[in-house]
C-alpha positions as CSV (number, residue, x, y, z in Angstrom):
1,X,84.3,132.4,82.2
2,X,83.9,132.8,85.9
3,X,86.9,133.8,87.9
4,X,88.0,131.3,90.6
5,X,89.4,132.5,93.9
6,X,92.8,131.3,94.7
7,X,94.3,130.2,98.0
8,X,98.0,130.4,98.3
9,X,99.5,126.9,97.9
10,X,101.4,125.5,100.9
11,X,103.8,122.7,100.2
12,X,103.2,121.2,103.6
13,X,100.2,122.5,105.6
14,X,100.9,122.5,109.3
15,X,97.7,120.9,110.6
16,X,95.0,118.5,109.8
17,X,92.5,121.3,109.5
18,X,94.7,123.1,107.0
19,X,95.2,120.0,104.9
20,X,91.4,119.4,105.0
21,X,90.6,123.0,104.0
22,X,93.2,123.0,101.2
23,X,91.9,119.6,99.9
24,X,88.3,121.0,99.9
25,X,89.5,124.0,97.9
26,X,91.3,121.9,95.4
27,X,88.3,119.6,94.9
28,X,86.2,122.6,94.3
29,X,88.7,123.7,91.6
30,X,88.5,120.3,90.0
31,X,84.7,120.6,89.8
32,X,85.0,124.1,88.3
33,X,87.5,122.8,85.7
34,X,85.2,119.9,84.7
35,X,82.3,122.4,84.3
36,X,84.4,124.6,82.1
37,X,85.6,121.7,80.0
38,X,82.0,120.5,79.6
39,X,80.9,124.0,78.5
40,X,83.7,124.1,75.9
41,X,82.8,120.7,74.6
42,X,78.9,120.4,74.7
43,X,77.7,116.9,74.9
44,X,81.0,115.6,76.2
45,X,81.3,114.5,79.8
46,X,84.5,114.9,81.9
47,X,83.7,112.8,85.0
48,X,86.0,112.8,88.0
49,X,86.5,109.1,88.4
50,X,89.0,106.3,88.8
51,X,92.2,106.6,90.8
52,X,91.7,110.3,91.6
53,X,88.3,109.8,93.3
54,X,89.6,106.7,95.1
55,X,92.5,108.7,96.5
56,X,90.2,111.5,97.6
57,X,88.0,108.9,99.4
58,X,91.0,107.6,101.2
59,X,91.9,111.2,102.3
60,X,88.3,111.6,103.5
61,X,88.5,108.3,105.4
62,X,91.7,109.5,107.1
63,X,89.7,112.5,108.3
64,X,86.9,110.3,109.7
65,X,88.7,107.3,111.1
66,X,91.7,106.9,113.3
67,X,92.0,103.3,114.5
68,X,93.0,99.8,113.6
69,X,92.4,98.6,110.0
70,X,90.9,95.4,111.2
71,X,87.8,97.2,112.5
72,X,87.2,98.7,109.1
73,X,88.0,95.6,107.2
74,X,85.4,93.6,109.1
75,X,82.7,96.2,108.5
76,X,83.0,96.7,104.7
77,X,80.4,95.4,102.3
78,X,80.8,92.8,99.6
79,X,84.1,93.0,97.7
80,X,83.5,93.4,93.9
81,X,85.6,92.1,91.1
82,X,88.0,95.0,91.0
83,X,88.9,94.4,94.7
84,X,86.9,97.4,96.1
85,X,84.3,97.4,98.8
86,X,81.8,100.0,100.0
87,X,81.7,101.5,103.4
88,X,79.5,104.5,104.2
89,X,80.9,107.6,105.8
90,X,78.3,107.3,108.6
91,X,79.5,103.7,109.3
92,X,83.1,105.0,109.4
93,X,82.2,107.7,111.9
94,X,80.4,105.1,114.1
95,X,83.5,102.8,114.0
96,X,85.7,105.7,114.9
97,X,83.7,106.5,117.9
98,X,84.3,103.0,119.3
99,X,88.1,103.2,118.9
100,X,89.9,103.2,122.3
101,X,92.4,106.1,122.8
102,X,95.3,103.6,123.1
103,X,94.5,102.3,119.5
104,X,94.6,105.7,117.9
105,X,97.5,106.8,115.7
106,X,99.2,110.0,117.0
107,X,98.6,113.0,114.8
108,X,101.3,114.0,112.3
109,X,103.4,117.0,113.4
């Protein structure tokens, strides 16, 4: 079993950059855990899906877009039966570049 590096946990990272870095580290740990579970149980898949992945996508979207929801809502693709719709990260970045400074949400402190 490969040893995973640890990063000290912080209950409340001070900056957006710290939250992003901590999230990336935790996601890497999730992938390592999945790989280990799959090695312990050959032929069995342990996909990261469902609510967890949706929440991770929302956190990524927060990193890429700071503006009014209406701009994003009008740009999403077809809504499927479960109420979800697709929007690429590139499209989200493009939408973000068009947001006026007065429409941005102030950063958390």
